[in-house]
C-alpha positions as CSV (number, residue, x, y, z in Angstrom):
1,M,80.2,102.8,131.3
2,T,82.6,105.6,130.8
3,T,85.1,105.4,127.9
4,T,88.4,107.0,128.3
5,D,89.8,109.3,125.6
6,A,92.2,108.5,123.0
7,N,95.7,107.8,124.1
8,A,95.9,107.7,127.9
9,T,98.2,110.7,127.9
10,A,96.8,112.4,130.9
11,G,99.4,114.5,132.6
12,L,101.9,114.1,129.8
13,E,103.4,117.2,128.2
14,P,102.8,117.4,124.5
15,A,105.9,116.8,122.4
16,T,107.7,119.9,121.3
17,V,107.4,120.0,117.5
18,P,110.6,121.5,116.2
19,P,110.3,123.4,112.9
20,T,111.9,122.0,109.8
21,P,115.6,122.6,109.3
22,E,117.1,123.9,106.2
23,A,119.4,120.9,106.1
24,D,118.6,117.3,106.8
25,D,120.1,117.4,110.3
26,L,118.0,116.8,113.3
27,T,120.5,118.2,115.8
28,G,121.3,121.7,114.3
29,S,119.4,125.0,114.3
30,F,116.1,125.2,112.6
31,S,114.2,127.5,110.3
32,A,110.5,126.9,109.8
33,I,108.9,125.6,106.7
34,S,105.1,124.9,106.7
35,A,103.5,122.4,104.4
36,A,100.9,125.1,103.7
37,E,103.5,127.6,102.6
38,P,105.4,127.7,99.3
39,G,107.9,124.8,99.4
40,G,105.3,122.5,100.9
41,L,104.8,118.8,100.0
42,D,104.1,117.9,96.4
43,R,101.1,115.8,97.4
44,D,100.1,115.0,93.9
45,R,103.5,113.4,93.2
46,I,103.3,111.4,96.5
47,E,99.8,110.2,95.6
48,Q,101.0,109.2,92.2
49,L,103.8,107.1,93.7
50,L,101.4,105.5,96.2
51,L,98.9,104.6,93.4
52,G,101.7,103.1,91.4
53,R,101.8,102.1,87.7
54,W,98.1,101.4,87.5
55,A,96.9,104.7,89.0
56,K,94.2,105.0,86.3
57,E,92.7,101.6,87.2
58,R,93.0,102.3,91.0
59,R,91.1,105.6,90.5
60,E,88.5,103.7,88.5
61,G,88.1,101.3,91.3
62,R,87.8,104.1,93.8
63,R,85.1,105.7,91.7
64,N,83.2,102.5,91.9
65,A,83.9,102.2,95.6
66,K,82.1,105.5,96.2
67,N,78.8,103.9,95.1
68,P,76.6,103.5,98.3
69,E,75.1,100.3,96.8
70,L,78.6,98.7,97.2
71,H,79.1,99.8,100.8
72,K,79.0,97.5,103.8
73,L,76.0,98.0,106.1
74,E,77.0,97.2,109.7
75,N,73.6,96.5,111.1
76,I,72.3,93.7,108.8
77,S,72.1,90.0,109.3
78,M,74.5,87.4,107.8
79,E,71.8,86.3,105.4
80,E,71.1,89.9,104.3
81,H,74.8,90.6,103.9
82,R,75.3,87.5,101.7
83,E,72.5,88.5,99.3
84,R,73.7,92.1,99.3
85,V,77.2,91.1,98.3
86,L,75.9,88.8,95.6
87,G,73.9,91.7,94.2
88,Q,77.1,93.9,94.4
89,L,78.9,91.3,92.2
90,K,76.1,91.8,89.6
91,I,76.7,95.6,89.8
92,L,80.3,95.0,89.0
93,V,79.4,92.8,86.0
94,D,77.0,95.5,84.7
95,L,79.8,98.1,85.1
96,G,82.1,96.0,83.0
97,Q,84.7,95.8,85.8
98,V,85.3,92.1,86.0
99,Q,87.0,91.2,82.7
100,K,90.2,93.2,82.8
101,A,92.5,90.2,83.3
102,F,90.8,88.0,80.7
103,P,91.4,87.6,77.0
104,K,90.0,90.3,74.6
105,R,87.7,87.8,72.9
106,F,85.8,87.5,76.2
107,G,85.5,91.3,76.5
108,G,88.7,91.6,78.6
109,E,91.9,93.6,78.3
110,D,94.7,91.1,79.2
111,N,95.5,93.7,81.9
112,H,96.5,91.6,84.8
113,G,98.1,94.3,86.9
114,G,95.2,96.7,86.3
115,N,92.7,94.1,87.3
116,I,94.2,93.6,90.7
117,A,94.7,97.4,91.1
118,T,91.0,98.0,90.5
119,F,89.7,95.3,92.8
120,T,92.1,96.4,95.6
121,E,90.0,99.4,96.1
122,M,86.9,97.3,96.9
123,V,88.4,96.8,100.4
124,S,87.2,100.4,101.2
125,A,83.7,99.6,100.1
126,D,83.3,96.2,101.8
127,P,86.0,93.6,102.2
128,S,83.4,90.8,101.7
129,L,82.8,92.3,98.2
130,Q,86.6,92.3,97.5
131,I,87.0,88.7,98.6
132,K,83.8,87.3,97.0
133,A,84.8,89.0,93.7
134,G,88.3,87.5,94.2
135,V,86.8,84.0,94.6
136,Q,84.6,84.3,91.5
137,W,87.0,85.9,89.1
138,G,90.4,85.7,90.7
139,L,90.2,82.1,91.8
140,F,87.4,80.2,90.0
141,G,87.6,82.2,86.8
142,A,91.4,82.5,86.9
143,A,91.8,78.7,87.4
144,I,89.8,78.0,84.3
145,L,91.9,80.6,82.4
146,H,95.3,79.6,83.6
147,L,94.9,75.8,84.2
148,G,92.5,75.1,81.4
149,T,92.9,75.2,77.6
150,E,90.9,76.8,74.7
151,S,88.0,74.4,75.0
152,H,87.6,75.1,78.7
153,H,87.7,78.8,78.0
154,E,85.0,78.6,75.4
155,R,82.8,76.3,77.5
156,F,83.2,77.7,81.0
157,L,84.5,81.3,81.0
158,P,81.5,83.2,79.6
159,D,79.2,82.0,82.4
160,A,81.9,82.6,85.0
161,L,82.4,86.1,83.9
162,N,78.8,87.1,83.6
163,L,78.0,85.4,86.9
164,N,75.5,83.0,85.4
165,V,77.6,80.4,87.2
166,P,78.9,81.5,90.6
167,G,81.9,79.2,91.4
168,A,83.9,77.9,94.2
169,F,87.6,77.2,94.4
170,A,87.8,73.8,96.1
171,M,91.4,73.4,97.1
172,T,91.6,73.5,100.9
173,E,90.5,70.4,102.9
174,I,89.7,69.9,106.5
175,G,92.8,67.8,106.9
176,H,95.1,69.7,104.6
177,G,95.2,73.5,104.3
178,S,98.7,74.7,103.5
179,D,99.9,71.3,102.4
180,V,98.2,71.2,99.0
181,S,100.3,68.3,97.7
182,S,98.9,66.0,100.3
183,L,95.2,66.6,99.5
184,A,93.1,63.4,100.0
185,T,90.4,64.1,97.4
186,T,90.9,61.7,94.4
187,A,90.0,62.0,90.7
188,T,90.2,58.5,89.3
189,Y,89.9,57.9,85.5
190,Q,87.2,55.4,84.5
191,P,88.1,54.3,80.9
192,E,84.9,52.4,80.4
193,T,82.8,55.6,80.5
194,D,85.5,58.2,79.6
195,E,84.9,59.9,83.0
196,F,86.7,61.0,86.1
197,E,85.3,59.9,89.5
198,I,85.7,62.7,92.1
199,H,85.7,61.3,95.6
200,T,86.3,62.5,99.1
201,P,87.0,59.2,100.9
202,F,86.7,60.5,104.5
203,K,85.7,63.7,106.3
204,A,89.2,65.1,106.5
205,A,89.1,65.2,102.7
206,W,86.0,67.4,102.6
207,K,86.7,70.8,101.0
208,E,86.5,73.5,103.6
209,F,86.2,77.3,104.0
210,L,85.1,77.7,100.3
211,G,83.5,81.0,99.3
212,N,80.3,80.4,97.3
213,A,80.1,76.8,98.5
214,A,77.4,77.3,101.2
215,L,74.7,78.9,99.0
216,H,75.5,80.5,95.7
217,G,78.0,78.3,93.9
218,K,76.8,76.2,90.9
219,A,80.2,74.8,90.0
220,A,83.6,74.4,91.5
221,V,87.2,74.0,90.4
222,V,88.1,70.9,92.5
223,F,91.7,70.0,93.2
224,G,92.4,66.3,93.7
225,Q,95.0,63.5,93.1
226,L,94.7,62.4,89.5
227,I,94.8,58.6,89.3
228,T,94.8,56.6,86.1
229,H,95.9,53.0,85.5
230,G,96.8,52.8,89.2
231,V,99.3,55.7,89.0
232,N,98.9,58.8,91.1
233,H,100.1,61.8,89.0
234,G,99.6,64.3,91.7
235,V,97.2,67.2,92.3
236,H,95.3,68.5,89.3
237,A,92.2,70.7,88.8
238,F,88.8,69.6,87.6
239,Y,85.6,71.6,86.6
240,V,82.8,70.0,88.6
241,P,79.1,71.2,88.5
242,I,77.7,71.1,92.1
243,R,74.2,72.5,92.0
244,D,71.2,72.5,89.7
245,G,69.2,75.6,88.5
246,A,67.1,75.5,91.6
247,G,70.1,75.7,93.9
248,D,70.0,72.0,95.1
249,F,73.1,69.8,95.2
250,L,73.6,67.5,92.3
251,P,73.6,63.7,93.0
252,G,76.7,62.7,94.9
253,V,77.5,66.3,96.0
254,G,76.9,67.5,99.5
255,G,78.0,70.3,101.7
256,E,77.6,72.3,104.9
257,D,77.3,76.0,105.7
258,D,80.2,77.4,107.8
259,G,77.8,79.8,109.2
260,Y,78.6,83.1,111.1
261,K,82.3,83.9,111.1
262,G,84.6,86.4,112.8
263,G,84.4,88.6,109.7
264,L,83.6,88.6,106.0
265,N,80.0,87.5,106.7
266,G,78.9,88.7,103.2
267,I,80.6,85.5,101.9
268,D,78.8,82.2,102.0
269,N,81.7,80.0,103.1
270,G,81.1,76.3,103.4
271,R,82.2,72.7,102.9
272,L,81.8,70.4,99.9
273,H,82.1,66.6,99.7
274,F,81.8,64.2,96.8
275,D,80.7,60.6,96.8
276,R,82.0,59.1,93.5
277,V,80.8,62.0,91.4
278,R,81.3,61.4,87.7
279,I,82.4,64.2,85.3
280,P,83.5,64.1,81.7
281,R,87.2,63.4,81.1
282,T,87.3,66.7,79.2
283,N,86.5,68.6,82.5
284,L,90.1,68.0,83.6
285,L,91.8,71.5,83.3
286,N,94.7,70.1,81.3
287,R,97.1,72.8,80.5
288,Y,99.8,71.0,82.5
289,G,98.6,67.4,82.4
290,S,96.2,65.4,80.1
291,V,94.6,62.0,80.0
292,D,93.5,60.5,76.7
293,E,90.6,58.1,76.1
294,S,92.8,55.1,76.9
295,G,93.8,56.6,80.2
296,A,97.3,57.4,79.2
297,Y,98.7,60.4,81.1
298,S,101.0,63.1,79.4
299,S,102.4,66.4,80.5
300,P,104.6,69.1,79.0
301,I,106.5,69.1,82.3
302,E,108.2,65.8,83.0
303,S,109.0,66.4,86.7
304,P,106.0,65.8,89.0
305,G,107.3,68.3,91.6
306,R,108.0,71.0,89.0
307,R,104.6,70.4,87.4
308,F,102.9,70.8,90.8
309,F,104.6,74.0,91.6
310,T,104.1,75.4,88.2
311,M,100.4,74.7,88.4
312,I,100.1,76.2,91.9
313,G,102.2,79.2,90.9
314,T,99.6,80.3,88.3
315,L,97.3,81.1,91.3
316,V,99.7,83.5,93.0
317,Q,97.4,86.5,92.2
318,G,95.4,85.9,95.4
319,R,98.5,86.6,97.5
320,V,99.3,89.7,95.4
321,S,95.7,90.9,95.8
322,L,95.8,90.5,99.6
323,A,99.2,92.2,99.8
324,M,97.7,95.2,98.0
325,A,94.5,95.1,100.1
326,G,96.4,95.0,103.4
327,A,98.3,98.2,102.6
328,A,95.1,99.9,101.4
329,A,93.3,98.9,104.7
330,S,96.1,100.4,106.7
331,A,95.9,103.6,104.7
332,V,92.1,103.8,105.4
333,G,92.6,103.3,109.1
334,L,95.4,105.9,109.4
335,S,93.4,108.4,107.4
336,G,90.8,108.2,110.0
337,A,93.0,108.1,113.1
338,I,95.4,110.9,112.1
339,T,92.7,113.2,110.9
340,Y,90.9,112.7,114.3
341,G,94.2,113.1,116.1
342,N,94.7,116.5,114.4
343,Q,91.3,117.7,115.6
344,R,90.7,116.1,119.0
345,R,92.0,118.1,122.0
346,Q,92.6,116.7,125.5
347,F,94.2,118.0,128.6
348,N,95.6,121.5,129.4
349,A,99.3,120.9,129.3
350,G,100.7,124.2,128.1
351,S,97.8,126.6,128.4
352,D,95.2,127.6,131.0
353,T,92.6,128.1,128.3
354,E,93.4,125.8,125.4
355,E,93.7,122.0,125.4
356,E,96.4,120.2,123.5
357,V,95.9,118.5,120.1
358,L,96.4,114.8,120.4
359,M,98.9,114.6,117.5
360,D,101.2,117.0,119.5
361,Y,101.8,114.3,122.1
362,Q,104.9,112.3,121.5
363,L,103.2,109.1,122.3
364,H,100.5,109.7,119.7
365,Q,103.1,110.6,117.2
366,R,105.0,107.3,117.8
367,R,101.8,105.3,117.7
368,L,100.5,106.7,114.4
369,I,103.4,108.3,112.5
370,D,105.6,105.2,113.0
371,R,102.8,103.1,111.4
372,L,102.3,105.7,108.7
373,A,105.9,105.2,107.6
374,R,105.4,101.5,107.7
375,T,102.2,101.8,105.6
376,Y,104.1,103.7,103.0
377,A,106.7,100.9,102.9
378,D,103.9,98.3,102.6
379,T,102.4,100.3,99.7
380,F,105.5,100.8,97.7
381,A,106.5,97.1,98.1
382,A,103.1,95.9,97.2
383,N,103.2,98.1,94.1
384,E,106.5,96.5,93.0
385,L,105.0,93.1,93.7
386,L,102.1,93.9,91.4
387,E,104.5,95.0,88.7
388,K,106.4,91.7,88.9
389,F,103.1,89.8,88.8
390,D,102.0,91.7,85.6
391,S,105.3,91.1,83.9
392,V,105.0,87.4,84.5
393,F,101.4,87.0,83.6
394,S,101.6,89.2,80.6
395,G,104.4,87.1,79.2
396,E,106.8,90.0,79.3
397,A,109.1,88.1,81.7
398,D,107.8,84.6,82.1
399,T,110.8,82.3,82.7
400,D,111.0,79.8,85.5
401,D,113.3,82.1,87.3
402,D,110.8,85.0,86.9
403,R,108.0,82.8,88.3
404,Q,110.1,81.7,91.2
405,E,111.0,85.3,92.0
406,L,107.4,86.3,91.9
407,E,106.3,83.5,94.2
408,T,109.1,84.4,96.7
409,L,108.3,88.1,96.5
410,A,104.6,87.4,97.1
411,A,105.4,85.1,100.0
412,A,107.5,87.8,101.6
413,I,105.3,90.8,101.1
414,K,101.8,89.4,101.7
415,P,102.6,88.4,105.4
416,L,104.0,91.8,106.2
417,T,101.2,93.9,104.7
418,T,98.4,91.8,106.2
419,W,100.0,91.5,109.7
420,N,100.7,95.2,109.6
421,A,97.1,96.0,108.6
422,L,95.8,94.2,111.7
423,D,98.2,96.0,113.9
424,T,97.6,99.4,112.3
425,L,93.8,99.1,112.5
426,Q,94.0,98.1,116.1
427,E,96.3,101.0,117.0
428,S,94.2,103.4,115.0
429,R,91.1,102.2,116.9
430,E,92.8,102.7,120.3
431,A,94.1,106.1,119.3
432,C,90.6,107.3,118.7
433,G,89.5,106.1,122.2
434,G,85.8,105.3,122.6
435,A,85.0,106.8,119.2
436,G,87.2,104.2,117.6
437,Y,85.0,101.4,119.0
438,I,81.8,102.8,117.5
439,A,80.8,100.7,114.5
440,K,80.2,103.8,112.3
441,N,83.9,104.5,112.5
442,R,84.7,101.1,110.9
443,F,87.9,100.3,112.7
444,T,86.6,97.2,114.5
445,S,84.7,96.0,111.4
446,L,87.7,96.4,109.1
447,R,90.0,94.6,111.5
448,A,87.5,91.7,111.9
449,D,87.1,91.4,108.2
450,L,90.9,91.5,107.5
451,D,91.8,89.1,110.3
452,I,91.5,86.1,108.0
453,Y,93.8,87.7,105.4
454,V,96.8,86.5,107.5
455,T,95.9,82.8,107.1
456,F,94.2,82.4,103.7
457,E,95.9,82.3,100.3
458,G,98.7,80.9,102.4
459,D,99.2,81.1,106.1
460,N,101.7,83.9,106.7
461,N,104.2,81.8,108.7
462,V,104.1,79.0,106.1
463,L,104.7,81.6,103.4
464,L,107.7,83.0,105.3
465,Q,109.1,79.5,105.6
466,L,108.9,79.3,101.8
467,V,110.9,82.5,101.7
468,G,113.4,81.1,104.2
469,K,114.0,78.0,102.1
470,R,114.6,80.2,99.1
471,L,117.2,82.2,101.1
472,L,118.9,78.9,102.1
473,S,118.9,77.8,98.5
474,D,120.5,81.1,97.4
475,Y,123.0,80.9,100.2
476,S,124.0,77.4,99.1
477,K,124.5,78.6,95.5
478,D,126.7,81.4,96.8
479,L,128.8,79.0,98.7
480,T,129.5,76.9,95.6
481,N,131.3,80.0,94.2
482,L,133.6,80.4,97.2
483,S,137.0,78.9,97.8
484,I,137.5,76.2,100.4
485,G,139.1,78.8,102.7
486,A,136.2,81.2,102.3
487,L,133.8,78.3,103.0
488,S,135.6,77.3,106.2
489,R,135.4,80.9,107.4
490,Y,131.6,81.0,106.8
491,V,131.2,77.8,108.7
492,R,133.5,78.8,111.6
493,G,132.4,82.2,112.5
494,Q,130.2,85.2,112.6
495,A,131.1,88.7,111.3
496,T,134.5,87.6,110.0
497,E,136.6,90.0,108.0
498,A,135.4,88.5,104.8
499,M,131.7,89.2,105.8
500,V,132.6,92.6,107.0
501,N,134.3,93.6,103.8
502,R,131.7,92.1,101.5
503,S,128.7,93.6,103.3
504,G,130.2,97.1,103.7
505,L,130.0,96.8,107.4
506,R,133.5,98.0,108.3
507,R,132.2,101.4,109.2
508,M,129.5,99.8,111.3
509,V,131.4,97.5,113.5
510,Q,133.8,100.3,114.5
511,S,132.7,100.9,118.0
512,V,133.2,104.1,119.7
513,Q,135.5,106.5,117.8
514,D,132.6,108.9,117.2
515,A,129.9,107.4,119.4
516,G,130.2,110.2,122.0
517,S,128.6,112.7,119.6
518,E,124.9,112.5,119.2
519,R,125.1,114.5,116.1
520,K,127.5,112.0,114.5
521,S,125.3,109.1,115.6
522,A,122.2,110.8,114.0
523,S,124.2,111.3,110.8
524,W,125.3,107.7,110.8
525,F,121.8,106.3,111.3
526,K,120.3,108.4,108.5
527,D,122.9,107.4,106.0
528,T,121.2,105.3,103.2
529,D,124.3,103.1,102.7
530,V,124.4,102.3,106.5
531,Q,120.7,101.4,106.6
532,R,121.1,99.2,103.5
533,A,124.1,97.4,104.9
534,L,122.6,96.8,108.3
535,L,119.4,95.4,106.8
536,E,121.2,93.3,104.2
537,D,123.7,91.9,106.7
538,R,121.0,91.0,109.1
539,V,119.3,88.7,106.5
540,R,122.6,87.3,105.3
541,T,124.0,86.5,108.8
542,K,120.8,85.0,110.1
543,T,120.4,82.8,107.0
544,A,124.0,81.8,107.3
545,A,123.5,80.7,110.9
546,V,120.6,78.4,109.9
547,A,122.5,77.0,107.0
548,Q,125.5,76.3,109.1
549,A,123.3,74.4,111.6
550,L,121.8,72.3,108.8
551,M,125.1,71.4,107.1
552,P,126.2,68.7,109.6
553,V,123.0,66.7,109.0
554,A,122.9,67.1,105.2
555,K,123.9,63.5,104.6
556,K,122.0,62.0,107.5
557,S,118.6,60.4,107.6
558,P,115.5,62.4,106.7
559,A,114.3,62.1,110.3
560,E,117.5,63.7,111.6
561,Q,117.4,66.4,108.9
562,A,113.7,67.2,109.7
563,A,114.5,67.4,113.5
564,T,117.4,69.8,112.9
565,F,115.3,71.9,110.6
566,N,112.6,72.0,113.1
567,D,115.0,73.2,115.8
568,H,115.9,76.2,113.6
569,Q,112.5,76.9,112.0
570,T,111.8,80.0,114.1
571,D,115.2,81.4,113.2
572,L,114.6,80.8,109.5
573,I,111.2,82.5,109.6
574,D,112.8,85.4,111.5
575,A,115.3,85.8,108.7
576,A,112.6,85.6,106.0
577,R,110.6,88.3,107.7
578,N,113.7,90.4,107.9
579,H,114.2,89.8,104.1
580,G,110.6,91.1,103.6
581,E,111.5,94.2,105.6
582,L,114.6,94.7,103.5
583,L,112.5,94.5,100.3
584,E,110.2,97.1,101.7
585,W,113.0,99.4,102.5
586,E,114.4,99.0,99.0
587,A,111.1,99.8,97.4
588,F,110.7,102.8,99.7
589,T,114.1,104.1,98.8
590,R,113.5,103.7,95.1
591,A,110.3,105.7,95.5
592,V,112.1,108.5,97.4
593,E,114.8,108.7,94.8
594,S,112.3,109.2,92.0
595,I,111.0,112.5,93.5
596,D,112.3,115.7,91.9
597,D,111.1,118.3,94.3
598,D,113.8,118.8,97.0
599,H,111.5,119.6,99.9
600,T,109.2,116.6,99.2
601,R,112.1,114.3,98.8
602,R,113.5,115.5,102.1
603,I,110.3,114.8,104.0
604,M,109.9,111.5,102.3
605,T,113.5,110.6,103.2
606,W,112.7,111.3,106.8
607,L,109.7,109.0,106.5
608,R,111.8,106.3,105.0
609,N,114.4,106.8,107.7
610,L,111.7,106.4,110.4
611,F,110.6,103.2,108.8
612,A,114.2,101.9,108.7
613,L,115.1,102.9,112.2
614,R,111.9,101.4,113.7
615,V,112.8,98.1,112.0
616,I,116.2,98.3,113.5
617,E,114.9,99.4,116.9
618,D,112.6,96.3,117.0
619,D,115.6,94.0,116.5
620,L,118.1,96.2,118.4
621,G,119.1,93.3,120.7
622,W,120.4,91.3,117.7
623,F,122.3,94.3,116.3
624,L,123.9,94.8,119.7
625,E,124.6,91.2,120.3
626,T,126.4,90.8,117.0
627,G,128.3,94.1,117.3
628,R,126.6,95.7,114.3
629,I,125.6,98.7,116.4
630,S,127.6,99.8,119.4
631,P,126.0,100.4,122.8
632,Q,126.9,104.1,122.5
633,R,125.0,104.4,119.2
634,A,122.1,102.3,120.4
635,R,121.5,104.7,123.3
636,T,120.9,107.5,120.8
637,L,118.5,105.6,118.6
638,R,115.3,106.1,120.4
639,S,115.8,109.8,120.9
640,Y,116.6,110.2,117.2
641,I,113.4,108.3,116.2
642,N,111.4,110.5,118.6
643,R,112.8,113.6,116.9
644,L,112.0,112.1,113.5
645,A,108.4,111.5,114.4
646,A,108.1,115.0,115.8
647,R,109.7,116.5,112.7
648,L,107.1,114.6,110.5
649,R,104.2,115.6,112.7
650,P,103.4,118.9,110.8
651,H,103.3,116.8,107.6
652,A,101.2,113.9,108.9
653,Q,97.9,115.2,107.6
654,D,99.3,115.8,104.1
655,L,100.9,112.4,104.2
656,V,97.6,110.6,104.9
657,D,95.7,112.8,102.6
658,A,98.2,111.7,99.8
659,F,96.6,108.3,100.0
660,G,93.8,109.9,98.2
661,Y,90.8,108.5,100.0
662,E,87.7,110.6,100.0
663,P,84.9,110.9,102.6
664,E,82.8,108.3,100.6
665,H,85.7,105.8,100.9
666,L,86.4,106.5,104.6
667,R,82.8,106.8,105.9
668,M,84.2,107.6,109.4
669,E,82.7,110.2,111.6
670,V,86.2,110.7,113.1
671,A,87.5,111.8,109.7
672,S,84.4,113.9,108.8
673,G,85.4,117.2,110.4
674,E,82.7,116.8,113.0
675,E,85.2,116.6,115.8
676,A,86.8,119.9,114.7
677,A,83.4,121.5,114.6
678,R,82.7,120.3,118.2
679,Q,86.1,121.6,119.4
680,D,85.5,125.0,117.7
681,E,82.0,125.2,119.3
682,A,83.4,124.4,122.8
683,A,86.3,126.8,122.4
684,E,84.0,129.6,121.3
685,Y,81.6,128.9,124.2
686,F,84.4,129.2,126.8
687,R,85.9,132.3,125.1
688,R,82.6,134.1,125.4
689,L,82.1,132.9,128.9
690,R,85.5,134.3,129.9
691,A,84.8,137.5,128.1
692,S,81.4,137.9,129.9
693,G,83.1,138.0,133.3
694,E,80.5,135.5,134.5
695,A,82.7,132.4,134.4
696,P,82.7,130.7,137.8
697,V,86.0,130.8,139.7
698,H,87.7,127.5,140.1
699,E,88.1,126.4,143.7
700,K,91.9,126.0,143.3
701,T,92.1,129.6,142.1
702,L,90.3,130.8,145.2
703,R,92.6,128.9,147.5
704,Q,95.7,130.3,145.7
705,R,94.3,133.9,146.2
706,R,93.8,133.3,149.9
707,R,97.5,132.3,150.5
């Protein structure tokens, strides 16, 4: 079988790469500035921004990730991979890398942000290691820490931290994944023995997809409905031993191995079920709900709904970790693909003797530099999410509003970075042609491992629905502050004068006064205030449309309300995704504004503009339909984006190198320099052949001479 080369650009002329202008105007005259010359990019500053507040911890994680003993081996069996990853966890314990988020009395640092920053970097070593470590210390251990009290910490945390007790996080059931409040597992208090009885009454109640459940786990934090004196007090967490020292299930506990999966085969995922298993009453992790010896239930949070969401909210760090890891995986993929694209040559487009570099083709630029801009946005947004997470969990800003904001932010950013990672890894694979499909270049392996990131720790679409509901709630609060006249205008129409004035869109909805000038359109699109207003108004208007559709059924039956909501569910998720993109644009803009060096800030502004305009281009139909962008402007958008990508092309290598990943992290032949060496060898061979005068004459040349 013959594999085609990278980008199927046969016969295409390479994109002309205009030099950098003195001013940020893509339509004027140009004067060249090379990144290698004085005035080049301040790569150290960019790297610092990308690493974020916990740069020290991320570098520490990267030093660990360079250790070959922590690297994924592509050619081993599932059984070997599982044992290798368990051994890798022990290496992390020996390195003292697992306690950062835990209290100082357990050898920790109470450093919640630094902990996630460190473990993010394990994705470059082996995603199975990152996730199994997350199960052990980010879920099992964290549940003990955040849902338990002092007695639980003293009894259970030491063995969880030193890996004497590998643990499972038993929340998901076969019958209920995202709908945690409807779990069917029960934990019924038995006052005569002062015990809880853990029971999965039917197969759909079995716990499913649990890391450490199939083989290594000795205990589990099990989530089930707490029942005492015939009253169901909702989902609570219980510490339940599941295996003895020999690795056999304890009486009443059973399970199954999920076996070989589409990825992450270093993790022993499996099912657990419980047949009236008794545990001490004191194994209830009772920070938010307690049962005394008589069976009386008490909680510091009176509302069952608020109690449930407070309890579940303490486990948000899994989503934060996946958001960070998704951005990191995209950076790894692009580091390989862009490096290869800067070395690989294909097709004689502009020279009889020299083939063109792949990155000089417009199509290649749009495939990779567009995604480079998006990965920067992912990274900056994930960094800000991590800061919010740390402020809540450190107690610096830990009000109910802060926790809700954290949960909404995580639910908005995690879907984007993980979906984008799959897209970026796939496009990077394809951009490297047949080489991208070879296992040693890791694209296919990384994509397979990250595939599950979009549906665990919250299915991405379900998370966006949570964001959408928060948008509706905020919209409803805004309406309560409006006059009756303003309310009626909201309900009646779209893009009314009130909305135009409020959102700063007056300049945008003007149609054609200056649309005939491409220069003016380019200046308009690159304006920060215009980008902000377009992206903000899109979220506001789409949210308002859903809210207006729901208003007429607000006082009708639950069935009618549910049916109407379902009719507009896709629209709401669309608005929520747009909200996530707005958050990413804002994070990117804040990062750009923090740069002091003029040239670096200019290049980063171009990259931010590319991200913003690609987001707008993807939804251009909506902007045209609602009159936010005129048809005249819309016709200039693609050509402007093409020029932006071409303008960024000379800086693409510096921009991926700023991620800071070294050869030991990438472990990709396409990024090793081997392709450049092959190209140099071939070029030198043909140069000498031409110089020798012994090169064969091409048949087409002979035919031309005979004419």
